[in-house]
C-alpha positions in Angstrom: 41.9 -7.1 18.1 41.2 -5.8 21.9 39.7 -2.3 22.3 41.3 -0.4 25.4 38.7 2.1 26.6 39.9 5.7 26.6 39.9 7.9 29.6 36.9 9.9 28.1 34.9 6.7 27.3 35.6 5.4 31.1 34.1 8.6 32.3 31.0 8.4 29.9 30.4 4.7 31.3 30.6 6.2 34.8 28.2 9.0 33.9 25.9 6.5 32.5 26.1 4.6 35.6 25.3 7.3 37.8 22.7 8.8 35.6 20.9 5.5 35.5 21.1 5.2 39.5 19.4 8.8 39.6 16.5 7.7 37.2 16.1 4.4 39.2 15.6 6.4 42.3 12.8 8.3 40.6 11.3 5.9 38.5 11.4 2.6 40.4 10.9 0.3 37.4 11.1 -3.3 37.4 13.6 -4.1 34.8 17.4 -3.4 34.2 19.5 -1.2 32.0 22.5 -3.0 30.2 25.3 -0.5 29.2 27.4 -0.9 26.0 30.1 -2.6 28.1 28.0 -5.2 29.4 27.4 -3.7 33.0 23.7 -3.9 34.2 22.0 -1.3 36.6 18.6 -2.0 38.0 16.0 0.7 37.4 14.2 0.2 40.4 15.0 -1.1 44.0 14.6 -4.1 43.7 14.6 -4.6 40.0 14.7 -8.1 38.2 17.3 -8.4 35.4 15.3 -10.9 33.0 14.2 -8.1 30.8 17.0 -5.4 30.1 17.1 -2.2 28.1 20.1 -2.3 26.1 22.0 0.9 25.6 24.5 0.4 22.4 26.6 3.5 23.0 26.8 6.7 24.8 25.6 8.3 21.3 22.3 6.6 22.3 22.1 8.7 25.7 23.3 11.9 24.1 20.4 11.8 21.8 17.9 11.3 24.5 19.5 13.9 26.4 19.4 16.6 23.7 16.2 15.7 22.0 14.2 13.9 24.8 10.6 12.6 23.4 8.7 9.8 21.6 10.2 10.7 18.1 13.7 9.9 19.3 12.7 6.8 21.0 11.3 5.6 17.9 14.2 6.4 15.9 16.6 4.4 18.4 14.5 1.5 18.6 14.4 1.3 14.8 18.1 1.7 14.4 18.8 -0.7 17.0 20.7 1.7 19.4 18.2 1.1 21.8 16.7 -2.3 22.4 14.7 -4.6 24.6 16.2 -8.2 25.5 14.5 -10.7 27.6 10.9 -9.7 26.5 9.1 -7.7 24.2 8.5 -3.8 24.3 5.1 -4.4 25.8 6.5 -6.7 28.5 9.1 -4.1 29.4 6.5 -1.2 29.5 4.3 -3.4 31.9 7.0 -3.2 34.4 7.0 0.7 34.4 4.4 2.7 36.4 2.9 5.0 33.9 2.4 7.7 36.4 6.0 7.7 37.3 7.0 7.8 33.9 4.9 10.7 32.7 6.2 12.7 35.8 9.8 11.6 35.7 11.1 15.1 35.1 9.3 16.5 38.2 10.8 13.7 40.1 14.2 14.5 39.1 16.8 16.9 40.3 17.6 18.2 36.9 20.5 20.3 37.9 22.1 17.2 39.3 21.0 15.1 36.2 22.6 17.7 33.9 26.0 17.8 36.0 26.1 13.8 35.7 25.3 13.9 31.9 27.9 16.2 30.9 30.5 13.6 30.2 28.0 11.9 27.9 27.7 14.9 25.7 31.4 15.3 25.4 31.9 11.6 24.5 33.6 10.6 21.2 32.2 7.7 19.1 29.7 7.5 16.3 26.7 9.7 16.4 23.3 7.8 16.5 22.1 5.9 13.3 20.1 8.3 11.1 16.7 6.8 10.8 14.7 9.3 8.6 11.0 10.2 9.2 9.0 7.8 6.9 6.5 10.8 6.8 6.4 14.2 7.8 4.5 14.5 11.0 2.0 16.8 9.7 1.5 14.9 6.5 -2.2 15.1 5.8 -3.0 17.0 9.0 -6.3 19.2 8.5 -6.3 18.4 4.8 -9.1 17.8 2.5 -9.2 14.7 0.6 -8.3 16.6 -2.7 -4.8 17.5 -1.0 -4.0 14.2 0.8 -2.1 11.2 -0.4 -4.5 8.6 0.8 -3.5 5.8 -1.3 0.2 6.5 -0.6 -0.6 6.4 3.2 -2.6 3.1 3.2 -0.2 1.5 1.2 2.8 2.5 3.4 1.0 0.7 6.5 -0.8 -2.3 4.6 1.5 -3.0 1.8 4.1 -4.1 4.2 3.5 -7.8 2.9 0.7 -10.2 3.7 3.0 -12.7 5.2 4.3 -10.3 7.6 0.9 -9.5 8.8 0.0 -13.0 8.8 2.6 -13.9 11.7 0.4 -12.1 14.1 -3.2 -11.9 12.8 -5.8 -14.7 12.9 -6.4 -17.1 9.8 -9.0 -14.5 8.6 -6.5 -11.7 8.5 -8.7 -9.5 10.7 -6.7 -6.4 11.6 -9.0 -4.7 14.0 -10.2 -5.3 17.5 -11.6 -8.5 18.4 -14.6 -9.0 20.6 -14.0 -12.0 23.1 -17.1 -13.7 24.0 -15.7 -15.1 27.0 -12.6 -15.1 29.5 -11.2 -18.1 27.8 -11.6 -17.1 24.2 -8.5 -17.2 22.0 -7.9 -14.6 19.2 -9.3 -16.7 16.2 -12.5 -17.4 18.0 -12.8 -13.6 19.0 -12.4 -12.5 15.6 -14.9 -14.9 14.2 -17.5 -13.8 16.9 -16.7 -10.1 16.0 -17.4 -10.8 12.4 -20.7 -12.5 13.2 -21.6 -9.6 15.8 -21.1 -7.3 13.0 -23.3 -9.1 10.8 -26.0 -9.4 13.4 -25.8 -5.8 14.2 -26.6 -4.9 10.7 -29.4 -7.2 10.6 -28.0 -8.9 7.5 -30.4 -11.1 5.5 -30.1 -13.0 2.4 -30.4 -10.9 -1.0 -29.3 -7.6 0.7 -26.3 -5.7 -0.5 -23.3 -4.7 1.9 -20.7 -2.3 1.2 -17.6 -2.9 3.1 -15.3 0.3 3.1 -11.7 -0.6 3.6 -12.5 -4.3 3.2 -8.9 -5.3 4.3 -8.2 -8.8 3.2 -11.7 -9.7 2.7 -12.6 -11.4 6.0 -15.9 -9.7 6.8 -16.9 -9.8 3.0 -16.7 -13.7 2.8 -18.3 -14.1 6.2 -21.2 -12.2 5.4 -21.7 -13.7 2.1 -21.0 -17.2 3.3 -23.1 -17.1 6.8 -25.6 -14.6 5.8 -26.4 -14.8 2.2 -25.6 -11.3 1.4 -23.9 -9.8 -2.1 -20.8 -7.8 -0.6 -19.0 -5.1 -2.5 -15.5 -4.4 -0.7 -13.2 -1.6 -1.7 -9.5 -1.0 -0.7 -6.7 1.3 -1.6 -4.3 -1.5 -0.8 -3.1 -3.8 -3.8 -1.5 -6.3 -1.3 -4.8 -6.5 0.3 -6.8 -6.9 -2.7 -4.6 -9.3 -4.1 -5.1 -11.7 -1.0 -9.0 -10.9 -0.6 -9.6 -12.0 -4.3 -7.7 -15.2 -3.8 -9.5 -15.8 -0.6 -12.8 -15.2 -2.3 -12.0 -17.6 -5.0 -10.6 -20.2 -2.7 -14.0 -20.3 -0.8 -16.3 -20.2 -3.9 -17.8 -16.8 -3.3 -17.0 -15.3 -6.5 -20.9 -15.1 -7.3 -21.6 -12.9 -4.2 -18.1 -11.2 -3.4 -16.7 -8.6 -5.4 -13.5 -6.7 -4.0 -12.2 -3.8 -6.1 -9.1 -1.5 -5.7 -11.0 1.9 -5.5 -11.9 4.8 -3.3 -15.2 4.5 -1.9 -15.9 8.3 -2.6 -15.4 7.5 -6.2 -18.5 5.1 -6.1 -21.2 7.1 -7.9 -24.4 5.4 -7.1 -27.3 6.6 -4.5 -29.6 4.5 -2.5 -28.4 1.0 -3.5 -26.7 -0.6 -0.5 -28.9 -2.1 2.3 -26.0 -1.7 4.7 -22.5 -0.1 4.9 -19.6 -1.2 7.3 -16.5 0.3 8.1 -14.2 -1.4 10.3 -11.2 1.0 11.8 -10.5 2.5 8.3 -11.8 5.8 9.6 -8.9 6.8 11.4 -7.0 7.1 8.3 -9.3 9.7 6.8 -8.3 13.1 8.6 -11.0 15.4 10.4 -11.4 17.6 7.2 -12.9 14.6 5.5 -15.4 13.2 8.2 -18.3 15.1 7.3 -17.7 14.4 3.4 -17.4 10.6 4.7 -20.9 10.5 6.4 -22.5 12.4 3.5 -21.2 9.7 1.1 -22.3 6.9 3.4 -25.7 8.4 3.8 -25.9 8.8 -0.1 -24.8 5.2 -0.9 -27.5 3.8 1.6 -31.1 3.0 0.9 -33.3 5.0 3.3 -33.6 3.2 6.3 -30.2 1.2 5.7 -27.8 0.7 8.5 -24.5 1.7 9.0 -21.8 -0.2 11.0 -18.8 2.2 12.4 -16.0 0.8 14.3 -13.3 3.1 15.0 -10.6 4.0 17.7 -11.2 7.3 19.3 -9.1 9.7 21.7 -10.9 10.3 25.2 -12.3 13.4 24.6 -10.4 15.8 26.9 -7.4 18.2 26.1 -7.1 21.1 23.9 -9.3 21.3 20.8 -9.2 23.5 17.6 -11.9 26.0 16.7 -13.9 23.2 15.2 -13.7 21.0 18.2 -11.2 18.6 17.0 -8.4 17.3 19.4 -5.3 19.0 18.6 -2.2 16.7 17.7 0.1 15.9 20.7 3.7 14.7 20.5 2.5 11.0 20.6 -0.2 11.4 17.8 2.5 13.1 15.7 5.1 10.4 16.4 2.5 7.6 15.2 1.7 9.7 12.3 5.3 10.0 11.6 6.3 6.4 11.6 3.2 4.1 11.8 -0.2 5.9 10.3 0.8 8.7 8.0 -2.3 11.0 7.6 -4.3 9.2 10.6 -6.2 11.5 13.0 -8.2 10.1 16.0 -11.7 12.1 16.7 -14.0 11.6 19.7 -16.9 9.4 20.3 -18.9 12.7 20.5 -17.7 14.2 17.2 -18.8 10.9 15.6 -22.2 10.9 16.8 -22.4 14.5 16.4 -21.6 14.1 12.6 -23.9 11.3 12.2 -26.9 13.1 13.4 -25.9 16.1 11.1 -25.9 14.2 8.1 -29.1 12.5 8.4 -28.7 9.5 10.6 -30.0 8.0 13.5 -27.7 6.5 16.1 -29.2 3.2 17.4 -26.2 1.6 19.4 -22.9 2.3 20.6 -20.7 -0.4 22.4 -17.3 0.1 23.7 -14.4 -2.6 23.2 -11.5 -0.7 24.9 -10.5 -4.0 27.0 -11.1 -6.0 23.9 -8.6 -4.1 22.0 -6.2 -4.2 24.8 -6.2 -7.9 24.8 -6.2 -8.0 21.0 -3.0 -5.9 20.9 -1.2 -8.0 23.6 -1.9 -11.2 21.6 -0.5 -9.4 18.2 2.6 -8.2 20.1 3.3 -11.7 21.6 2.7 -13.3 18.1 5.0 -10.8 16.4 7.5 -10.9 19.0 7.8 -14.8 18.8 8.2 -14.3 15.1 10.4 -11.4 14.9 13.4 -13.0 13.1 11.0 -14.1 10.4 9.2 -10.6 10.2 12.6 -8.9 10.0 13.3 -11.1 6.9 10.0 -10.0 5.4 9.6 -6.2 6.5 13.1 -5.4 7.9 14.4 -5.0 11.1 13.5 -1.5 11.7 9.8 -1.9 10.8 9.6 -4.9 13.0 11.0 -3.1 15.9 8.6 -0.4 15.5 5.6 -2.2 14.9 6.3 -4.0 18.4 6.9 -0.5 20.1 3.5 0.6 18.4 1.7 -2.4 19.7 3.1 -1.8 23.2 2.2 1.9 23.5 -1.3 1.5 22.1 -2.2 -1.8 24.3 -0.9 0.6 27.4 -3.0 3.3 25.9 -6.3 1.1 25.9 -5.5 -0.2 29.1 -5.2 3.4 30.7 -8.3 4.5 28.7 -6.5 7.1 26.9 -7.7 6.0 23.9 -10.8 3.6 23.4 -12.8 2.0 20.6 -16.5 1.9 19.8 -18.9 -0.2 17.6 -21.6 2.5 16.6 -24.7 1.4 14.3 -26.5 4.0 12.9 -29.7 4.0 10.2 -30.2 6.5 7.5 -33.1 8.4 8.9 -36.7 7.2 7.6 -39.9 7.9 9.6 -41.1 4.8 11.4 -39.8 1.7 13.1 -36.0 0.9 12.8 -36.6 -2.9 12.0 -34.5 -4.0 14.9 -35.4 -6.0 17.9 -36.3 -4.0 20.9 -33.3 -5.4 22.9 -29.7 -6.7 22.3 -30.7 -10.5 22.9 -30.7 -11.2 19.1 -27.1 -10.5 19.4 -25.7 -12.8 21.8 -28.7 -15.4 22.6 -27.9 -19.0 22.2 -30.8 -19.2 19.6 -29.0 -16.9 17.2 -27.6 -18.4 14.0 -24.5 -20.4 14.5 -21.0 -19.5 13.1 -21.0 -22.9 11.1 -24.3 -22.0 9.1 -23.7 -21.7 5.4 -26.4 -20.4 3.3 -26.5 -22.0 0.0 
């Protein structure tokens, strides 16, 4: 059956074409726009057509005009009303100058745009697909632990399925920034190097006890037990991660050294038991109101002089803050909370080090990994994009599309320095020497214990 376009629809297509031209003049991006009739308009002069932003119908443009913003983009990508073909969302975003994109409104003649867009607002056709918020943008915001649904938040993000995460993570299933030891290192080598770096920063020795908070799929716990001979207690709130991690502990024959549990670390009621505590990118899920309680709990769990490893993504530290000094939510952070990380709030490096000092810690070392996380995210993005059909079978097409957009946004965020990630080592204060070497040579020297070492 052949569809004959109505005059109204012809006017909508004409308006879309002219609107794309106006945007192209201001944006000068190196990619193209494909409209619902198959016509292609370059978004720059010149612009390649190998990567195309695909508009499903006038309703997509109508939604963007009436509700411009990141939340609308997320919904449209999730529903398929807006898509990228010929490359991943990250590859498309790399073709757009960030400064021009952020200041696009200032570069446009808004009256001319409004006149051009009028037929799109009047066009017939189905409205955009209704993709609901998976969480309220303010869910968990500013709330203490007793009011937050932390277990639900964690399961939403991590219980998507172990097979889904296995499509883009390394074999050890490490879902945090890798540390690339040299330019030619791949992700698998970089993640193993990161695990070893954590163990060295904690100065782990055989017979010590390590608590890994938010242990994920057990990668660090197994590495520390196998290569450093420590006894590891790992805790998570994700049943899917726990099942995988326990199976991996059994497979590696580490059941006598590694215990993984489905428990909130704040419910561990002991004092001064652990020689070391690690937290690798779990902190972002806690929320500002719970940071002091976190550091107080870690302090209580550690032995005097015990070491705490803290790896977390942070905001740059500029912009408006609330009366407690915490960064105010932005449209971007609320959109990420709504669709990707419910309950998440990113602090700043200054907030972290100040809170550590306030709760009886001595900060010994801080290392920035911003460019390492950008590279990690680019690899994750490429792997997920290459496996997007299988990912859609496992987790659904909407979630797969959103994860690709999320990787793209954060990769560019780390590239620009809008977000950062740091490894911080702190010590439960005790008078006297820290027990650590005077320099960092022990972390990187060729004489350091090789990754192949297995402590019997």
